[in-house]
N, C-alpha and C positions, 0 to 999 in steps of 0.2 A: 505494497499498501504505498500510495504515496502522499507525504504529508500535505497540506497545503502552502501554498507560497504567494506573496505577491510578484509580479512581473517587472523584472529590470528593463533596463535599456538594454534591447535586444543585440545591440552595435559595441557596448561596453566587453569591456577583461576584465575577469578577477580572478585575481591571484592569490592563488593557495601555495602555501610554503614554498612562495620564490619562484613559482610556473606560473607559468600565463594561461591562461582559456579562455575561448571566446563562450559567451555566455550563451548564445543561440545554440553552440554543439552540446554547452549540459545539460539545457532544459530540450533539448528533443532528443537526447537519451531516453528519457520516459517513455516519448510517442513512437519513437524508430521501429522498436520494435513489432507492436502491433501494424504498425503501417506498411514494413515491410513481409507481415506474413499472413495478410489480408484479412486479421480480426475486427471488428466492429468496434469502435468504442463512443463510449457517451461522458462527457462533462459536464457535472452539476452544480452549480451555486453553493457552499455549503458557509461562509457566514464572511466576513469585512477584516481586512487588514486593521491595524493599527492607524495610518495614511487614509482610510477610508477607501480604499479597493477591494473589490467582490475577490474572494477567492474560490476555488473549485476542487470536486474531485474527481478525478477519472476512474470510469466503470470500465471493461475490455471486457467483452467474450470469447467465445470461440468461434467458427467461423461458421458461418449461415445464422448465427442468435441475436439478426436484428430486431426483428417484433418481440425477443425475449426482453431484451434490453432495454427497447422501449417502457415496454410494460413497465418493464422493473423502476426505470429514470421515471415514470411520471408517478408511480408508488410513491416511490423514497420521497418526489416533492409535495405529495400529497400529505404523505404520515409525516414526514416533519415540517412541514409547512414552510420548507426553505424561499418559495420565492415571493412572498407573502414578509418574508424573515428577511428577505435579502435581495432586496430589488436591485434589478440588474445597471441601474443609474447608480456610477461610485458618488461617494458623498466624500464631501470635506472639510475636515477640520476647520 
C-alpha cells in the first residue's frame, strides 16, 4: 500500500544521501508496474495535506477487473463519505 502524499513539482530534483533523483521518475515507479502489465487502476481522494491539497489512494486490480474496481471505488466513496469530506477543489491555508 502506498501512503498518501502531496504532489511536488514534477520537474524538481530530490537529494537522497548525496544522490540526485528526478521527482517524476520516483513517482512513476508506483504506477509503472500496473501500466506495463495492463492492470486497471483507480485513484480515490482520501484526505488533504497540511497545504490544503488533496491526497489519494490508488487501487489496482487484476487483468479484466475494471468493473469490479469501479464498483469497489464507488462503494468505498459512499461508505467512507470521501466525496463530501474531501472535495476535488484544493483549499488554501
